[in-house]
C-alpha positions as CSV (number, residue, x, y, z in Angstrom):
1,X,104.0,103.9,89.0
2,X,103.7,103.8,92.8
3,X,104.5,106.8,95.0
4,X,104.9,106.7,98.7
5,X,104.5,109.8,100.7
6,X,105.1,109.8,104.5
7,X,104.5,112.8,106.6
8,X,105.7,112.9,110.1
9,X,103.8,115.9,111.5
10,X,105.1,115.7,115.1
11,X,107.8,118.3,114.5
12,X,106.6,120.0,111.3
13,X,109.0,118.0,109.1
14,X,108.5,115.3,106.7
15,X,110.0,112.4,104.7
16,X,109.2,111.9,101.0
17,X,110.3,108.8,99.2
18,X,109.5,108.5,95.5
19,X,109.3,104.8,94.7
20,X,108.3,105.3,91.0
21,X,111.9,104.2,89.9
22,X,111.7,100.9,91.8
23,X,113.0,99.0,88.7
24,X,116.3,100.9,88.9
25,X,119.1,99.2,90.9
26,X,118.7,100.2,94.6
27,X,122.1,100.9,95.6
28,X,123.3,103.1,98.5
29,X,123.9,106.2,96.4
30,X,120.4,105.8,94.6
31,X,118.6,105.7,97.9
32,X,120.7,108.4,99.5
33,X,119.5,110.6,96.7
34,X,115.9,109.5,96.9
35,X,115.4,109.6,100.7
36,X,115.8,112.8,102.7
37,X,115.0,113.1,106.3
38,X,114.4,116.4,108.0
39,X,112.8,114.7,111.2
40,X,115.6,113.4,113.4
41,X,112.8,111.2,115.3
42,X,112.8,108.9,112.2
43,X,115.3,106.1,111.6
44,X,116.0,105.4,107.9
45,X,117.1,102.1,106.6
46,X,118.8,103.2,103.4
47,X,119.2,99.5,102.2
48,X,115.4,99.0,102.2
49,X,114.4,102.7,101.6
50,X,112.1,102.6,104.7
51,X,111.7,104.9,107.7
52,X,110.4,104.1,111.1
53,X,110.0,106.0,114.3
54,X,113.0,105.8,116.8
55,X,112.3,103.8,120.1
56,X,112.3,107.1,122.1
57,X,109.7,108.7,119.9
58,X,107.5,105.6,120.2
59,X,107.8,105.8,124.0
60,X,107.3,109.6,124.1
61,X,104.1,109.2,121.9
62,X,102.9,106.4,124.3
63,X,103.5,108.4,127.4
64,X,101.7,111.5,126.0
65,X,98.6,109.5,124.8
66,X,98.5,107.7,128.2
67,X,98.7,111.2,129.9
68,X,95.9,112.7,127.8
69,X,93.7,109.7,128.3
70,X,94.2,109.9,132.1
71,X,93.6,113.6,132.0
72,X,90.3,113.2,130.2
73,X,89.3,110.7,132.8
74,X,90.2,113.4,135.4
75,X,93.0,111.0,136.9
76,X,95.4,113.8,137.1
77,X,98.0,112.0,139.2
78,X,98.4,109.4,136.5
79,X,98.3,112.0,133.8
80,X,101.1,113.9,135.6
81,X,103.2,110.9,135.9
82,X,102.9,110.1,132.2
83,X,103.6,113.7,131.0
84,X,106.6,113.8,133.2
85,X,107.9,110.6,131.8
86,X,107.5,112.1,128.3
87,X,109.4,115.2,129.2
88,X,112.3,113.0,130.5
89,X,112.5,111.6,127.0
90,X,112.3,115.1,125.4
91,X,113.6,117.8,127.7
92,X,112.0,121.1,127.2
93,X,109.3,119.8,124.9
94,X,106.6,122.4,124.7
95,X,103.7,119.9,124.5
96,X,104.9,117.9,127.5
97,X,105.7,121.2,129.5
98,X,102.2,122.6,128.8
99,X,100.4,119.4,129.6
100,X,102.2,119.2,132.9
101,X,101.4,122.9,133.7
102,X,97.6,122.3,132.9
103,X,97.6,119.1,135.0
104,X,99.3,120.7,138.0
105,X,96.7,123.5,137.8
106,X,93.9,120.9,137.9
107,X,95.6,119.1,140.9
108,X,95.8,122.4,142.7
109,X,92.0,122.9,142.1
110,X,92.3,125.7,139.6
């Protein structure tokens, strides 16, 4: 029996899909009972029983990674641009807001 556990930790929620009953017919109601999503950043294909990140989540993650990379290289202007782009995708996101605050402090020489 195979089991697949996928955890999306970005927003402290998770998706668990149990594929141990793969021999059963995989109709819409079967998958609806087997796949539960608490993370709205995931898109679920109920016909395939798979979950992927939404395009906005992929972009947000890329901007945040690029921002942190630039910050670590002390390229604060580039870091700030990336963090602000991430914040546009997720307004009021605590991680993007804090990264912007920290970067602006560095730019101000503090």
